[in-house]
C-alpha positions as CSV (number, residue, x, y, z in Angstrom):
1,M,136.9,133.7,141.3
2,S,139.6,131.2,139.3
3,R,141.5,132.6,136.8
4,T,140.2,130.4,134.4
5,L,136.4,132.0,134.8
6,T,137.5,135.3,135.1
7,S,138.8,134.7,131.2
8,L,136.2,133.3,130.5
9,S,134.1,136.3,131.7
10,I,136.3,138.3,129.6
11,V,135.8,136.4,126.6
12,A,132.1,136.8,127.6
13,F,132.1,140.2,127.4
14,L,134.2,141.0,124.6
15,I,131.7,138.5,122.2
16,A,128.5,140.4,123.7
17,G,130.3,143.9,123.0
18,T,131.3,142.6,119.4
19,T,127.8,141.2,118.9
20,A,126.9,144.3,120.1
21,A,128.8,146.6,117.5
22,L,127.6,144.1,114.5
23,A,124.0,144.6,115.5
24,Q,124.5,148.6,115.6
25,Q,126.5,147.9,112.0
26,K,123.2,146.0,110.6
27,P,122.4,147.4,107.3
28,P,119.1,148.7,106.4
29,A,115.6,147.5,105.7
30,R,115.2,147.9,102.0
31,G,112.8,147.1,98.9
32,I,110.8,148.3,96.7
33,V,107.3,146.9,96.5
34,N,104.3,147.3,93.9
35,V,101.3,149.4,94.9
36,T,99.5,149.6,91.7
37,G,100.2,149.7,88.1
38,Q,103.5,151.6,87.6
39,L,103.6,153.3,91.4
40,Y,105.9,151.3,93.7
41,R,107.0,151.8,97.0
42,A,110.4,151.7,98.3
43,Q,111.3,151.4,102.5
44,N,114.7,152.2,104.0
45,D,114.3,150.7,107.4
46,N,111.2,152.9,108.6
47,H,110.9,155.2,106.1
48,Y,109.5,155.1,103.0
49,T,109.0,157.3,99.2
50,V,107.4,156.2,96.0
51,F,108.0,156.7,92.4
52,L,106.0,156.2,89.4
53,V,107.9,154.4,86.3
54,T,106.5,156.3,82.5
55,P,107.8,155.4,79.1
56,E,109.9,159.0,79.5
57,G,111.8,158.3,83.1
58,I,110.8,158.0,87.1
59,I,109.1,160.5,88.9
60,M,109.7,160.2,92.8
61,S,109.7,161.5,95.8
62,D,111.4,161.6,99.3
63,P,115.2,160.5,98.6
64,I,115.6,160.2,102.6
65,N,119.0,160.0,102.3
66,R,122.5,159.7,99.9
67,D,123.1,155.9,100.7
68,F,119.5,155.0,100.0
69,A,119.4,157.6,96.8
70,R,122.1,155.4,95.5
71,Y,120.3,152.2,96.3
72,L,117.5,153.3,94.2
73,K,119.7,154.9,91.6
74,N,121.1,151.1,91.0
75,E,117.8,149.9,91.1
76,F,116.2,152.2,88.6
77,A,118.8,151.7,86.0
78,T,119.0,147.7,86.3
79,R,115.2,147.3,87.1
80,F,113.4,150.1,85.2
81,K,115.9,151.1,82.8
82,Q,114.8,154.7,83.4
83,P,116.3,157.4,85.2
84,V,114.8,160.0,87.8
85,R,113.1,163.2,85.8
86,Y,111.7,164.6,89.0
87,V,112.3,164.6,92.4
88,L,109.0,166.0,94.5
89,Y,109.3,166.4,98.2
90,T,106.7,166.0,100.8
91,H,108.4,168.5,102.8
92,K,112.5,169.3,104.1
93,D,112.8,167.5,107.2
94,W,116.3,166.2,106.6
95,D,115.4,162.6,107.7
96,H,113.0,162.5,103.8
97,A,114.5,165.2,102.0
98,S,118.3,164.7,101.8
99,G,120.7,162.9,99.6
100,G,118.6,164.3,96.6
101,V,122.1,165.7,95.0
102,V,122.2,161.6,93.6
103,F,119.5,162.5,91.0
104,A,120.8,166.0,90.4
105,D,122.5,164.9,87.2
106,T,118.8,164.1,85.4
107,A,116.3,165.6,87.6
108,T,114.2,168.5,88.4
109,F,113.3,168.8,91.9
110,V,110.1,170.1,92.7
111,G,108.9,171.4,96.4
112,H,106.7,173.7,98.6
113,A,108.0,177.4,98.4
114,N,108.3,177.5,102.1
115,M,110.8,174.7,101.3
116,R,113.5,177.1,100.6
117,S,113.4,179.9,102.9
118,G,112.7,176.3,105.5
119,V,116.2,175.0,105.0
120,A,118.4,179.1,104.7
121,L,120.2,179.8,107.8
122,P,118.3,181.9,110.1
123,G,119.5,185.6,110.9
124,G,119.4,187.4,114.5
125,T,121.6,186.0,117.0
126,P,119.0,183.2,118.9
127,A,120.2,181.7,122.1
128,L,121.0,178.2,122.1
129,P,118.4,175.7,122.0
130,A,117.5,174.0,125.8
131,D,119.1,170.6,124.9
132,A,121.9,172.6,123.4
133,V,122.7,174.0,126.4
134,K,123.1,170.9,128.8
135,M,126.2,170.0,126.0
136,D,128.0,173.9,126.0
137,G,130.2,172.7,128.8
138,N,132.5,176.2,128.0
139,R,129.6,177.9,128.3
140,N,130.7,180.2,125.1
141,G,127.1,179.9,123.7
142,L,128.9,177.4,121.2
143,I,128.6,173.9,120.4
144,E,132.3,172.0,119.3
145,R,132.2,169.0,117.7
146,N,134.0,167.5,121.1
147,E,130.9,168.5,123.1
148,A,128.0,167.4,121.2
149,T,126.6,164.4,121.8
150,G,123.8,162.0,120.9
151,A,121.8,162.8,117.8
152,T,123.7,166.3,117.2
153,A,126.9,164.8,117.4
154,E,125.9,162.0,115.0
155,R,124.5,164.6,112.8
156,F,127.0,167.4,113.4
157,D,128.2,167.5,109.7
158,L,124.9,168.1,108.8
159,F,124.2,170.6,111.0
160,D,127.5,172.3,110.6
161,F,126.3,175.0,107.8
162,N,129.8,176.5,107.2
163,R,131.6,173.7,108.1
164,D,134.4,175.3,110.4
165,G,133.5,172.6,113.2
166,I,131.4,174.6,115.3
167,L,127.5,174.8,115.7
168,T,126.1,178.3,116.5
169,A,122.6,178.7,117.7
170,N,121.6,179.2,113.9
171,E,122.9,176.1,112.6
172,L,120.8,173.9,115.6
173,I,117.9,176.0,114.5
174,R,118.4,175.5,111.1
175,G,118.6,171.7,111.5
176,P,121.0,168.7,110.3
177,V,119.4,169.8,106.6
178,N,123.1,170.4,104.6
179,D,122.1,167.1,102.1
180,V,119.2,168.4,101.3
181,H,119.0,169.0,97.7
182,L,116.7,172.6,97.2
183,P,114.0,172.1,95.2
184,T,114.5,174.1,91.4
185,V,110.9,174.3,90.9
186,T,108.4,176.0,93.8
187,F,104.7,176.3,94.0
188,R,102.2,177.9,96.5
189,D,99.0,176.3,95.7
190,R,98.2,172.9,93.7
191,H,100.9,171.6,91.4
192,T,100.9,169.0,88.4
193,V,103.5,167.3,86.9
194,T,103.1,165.5,83.8
195,L,105.7,163.1,82.3
196,G,105.0,160.3,80.1
197,G,101.4,160.3,79.9
198,K,101.4,160.3,84.1
199,R,100.1,163.0,86.3
200,V,101.0,163.8,89.8
201,I,99.7,166.3,91.7
202,M,101.2,168.2,94.5
203,V,98.5,169.0,97.4
204,P,99.5,172.0,100.2
205,L,98.4,170.7,103.2
206,G,99.1,173.7,105.4
207,T,101.2,174.4,108.4
208,A,100.7,170.3,109.8
209,H,104.2,168.8,110.6
210,T,105.8,171.8,108.7
211,N,104.9,175.0,106.6
212,D,105.8,172.9,103.6
213,S,104.1,169.1,104.0
214,T,102.6,168.3,100.8
215,A,100.8,165.1,99.6
216,L,101.5,163.9,96.4
217,Y,98.4,163.0,95.0
218,F,98.6,159.9,91.5
219,P,95.0,160.3,90.2
220,D,95.3,157.5,88.0
221,E,96.6,155.1,90.6
222,R,94.0,156.2,92.6
223,T,96.8,156.9,95.4
224,V,97.8,159.5,97.8
225,F,101.9,159.7,98.8
226,S,102.3,162.0,102.4
227,A,105.3,162.0,105.1
228,D,104.9,162.5,108.6
229,V,101.1,164.2,108.1
230,M,99.0,161.1,106.8
231,Q,99.1,158.0,109.5
232,I,97.7,154.8,108.9
233,K,96.4,153.2,112.4
234,R,99.1,155.3,114.3
235,L,98.9,158.5,116.2
236,P,101.3,161.3,115.4
237,Q,104.4,162.1,116.2
238,S,103.5,165.5,118.0
239,L,100.4,167.5,116.2
240,A,102.6,171.0,116.2
241,P,102.0,173.8,115.3
242,S,98.0,172.9,116.2
243,V,95.6,170.3,116.2
244,G,93.5,172.2,113.9
245,A,96.7,172.4,111.4
246,Y,96.4,168.4,111.3
247,V,92.7,168.3,110.9
248,N,92.5,170.7,107.9
249,A,95.8,169.0,106.0
250,L,93.9,165.5,107.0
251,R,90.5,167.0,105.6
252,T,92.2,168.1,102.6
253,I,93.4,164.2,101.9
254,V,90.1,163.0,102.5
255,S,88.6,165.3,100.1
256,L,90.7,163.5,97.2
257,D,89.2,160.8,95.3
258,F,92.0,157.9,95.9
259,D,91.8,154.3,97.1
260,H,95.9,153.4,98.2
261,A,97.2,155.6,101.4
262,A,101.0,155.4,101.0
263,T,102.7,156.9,104.1
264,G,106.3,158.1,105.0
265,H,106.5,155.9,107.7
266,A,104.9,152.4,108.6
267,L,102.0,151.0,107.3
268,M,100.0,151.7,104.1
269,G,96.0,151.8,104.1
270,T,93.1,153.0,102.5
271,K,90.6,156.0,102.4
272,K,88.5,154.4,104.6
273,D,92.1,154.7,107.4
274,V,92.6,157.8,106.7
275,A,89.4,159.2,107.7
276,Q,89.7,157.0,111.1
277,S,93.2,159.2,111.7
278,L,91.1,162.5,111.5
279,Q,88.0,161.1,113.2
280,Y,90.8,160.5,116.1
281,L,92.0,164.5,115.8
282,E,87.9,165.1,115.8
283,D,87.3,162.9,118.8
284,L,90.6,164.2,120.9
285,S,89.7,168.3,119.9
286,K,85.7,167.3,121.1
287,G,86.9,165.5,124.1
288,V,89.0,168.2,125.8
289,A,86.9,170.8,125.2
290,A,83.8,168.5,127.0
291,G,86.5,168.1,129.6
292,I,87.5,172.0,130.3
293,G,83.8,172.7,129.7
294,A,83.5,170.5,132.7
295,G,85.8,171.9,134.8
296,R,88.1,169.5,135.1
297,S,92.1,169.6,134.7
298,L,94.5,168.3,132.5
299,P,95.2,164.7,134.7
300,E,91.5,164.6,135.2
301,I,91.0,164.8,131.3
302,Q,94.1,163.1,130.6
303,K,92.7,160.1,132.8
304,T,89.4,160.1,131.8
305,L,89.7,160.9,128.0
306,T,90.8,157.2,127.4
307,L,89.9,157.5,123.2
308,D,89.1,153.6,123.2
309,A,88.2,153.3,119.9
310,Y,91.8,154.1,118.8
311,K,93.7,151.6,121.3
312,G,94.9,149.7,119.0
313,F,96.8,152.3,117.3
314,E,100.9,152.6,117.6
315,R,101.7,155.2,120.0
316,W,98.5,154.9,121.8
317,D,99.8,154.2,124.8
318,T,102.6,156.6,124.7
319,H,100.9,159.6,122.6
320,R,97.6,159.9,123.8
321,T,98.2,162.2,127.0
322,V,100.6,163.8,125.1
323,H,98.3,165.1,122.6
324,I,95.7,165.4,125.1
325,A,97.8,168.1,127.1
326,Q,98.5,169.6,123.3
327,V,95.1,170.5,123.2
328,Y,94.4,171.4,126.6
329,E,97.2,174.0,126.0
330,L,96.0,175.5,123.1
331,L,92.5,175.7,124.3
332,M,93.3,177.4,127.8
333,G,95.6,179.5,125.8
334,A,93.0,180.7,123.2
335,S,90.2,180.7,126.1
336,R,92.7,183.4,128.3
337,A,93.1,185.1,125.2
338,G,89.4,185.4,124.8
339,A,89.3,183.8,121.2
340,T,87.4,180.4,120.2
341,P,89.8,178.5,118.2
342,T,88.3,176.8,115.1
343,N,89.1,173.4,115.7
């Protein structure tokens, strides 16, 4: 290869690397759209929250992260001329609940009682999670900063509870929740927040996804907001802790009187869409149970239970078989224990 061609190849390589770096630094897609009345949905890439503007201030849900919270605070001040008076959490996960401190000067924070214990540092001396064992190069049962890789490295400071530059198993199990501003008001049963003549009802969803999962019901706006539990034409990431927990949660949501279904990810929809997601879970459960009853193995059920009615759902091609496996293990475990699952 000539020296000129070699030089051109090097230049092309450097340009490609620079382009990739710039793509990684691309700012998140952000925006605010009206749902109905004075209720709005705000976007940060594929994460969403909602907020309700009242004459006495703003009621908002998950702040998502600190940078996005700053963006929203500026939008509230310039577009709506109102401060945030309430932050209502849907659950404790870091990618929804982080950044609330931005509104701590004006807001009251409300979340399920399990949220506080959920972000506390667990006790005892647990072993490192399996994915962390692979990072533990010196086999000391700890993850130093220079050992961390992937998402653990990216969120190291959010994991590092005592800020000592070392992650223990307790900190890893707790999760990257250092920037979650704890609720100052908690509840276990339905809880109503009122402001400026408007109401938001916080509806516990049991243990689906997390044990503090909560839907926000805006009765006057005929809207429900739920992050992670409620999906529109999209299969759940996981059915933890059980498909029954998800069925019960969606039944709770469907029992509400609403038109608009606002989710924490991806598409918005209607009550009919939520009912369709519930039907998927029920069809999934019945199909797996029928397969077990017919003596089929898990691979056979995964092959034959295609659930084609939901083929247009996001993740159908990747998560359907995972969900079948989760339900199969649940039902087989209950069978081995001599019990019959209620869902």
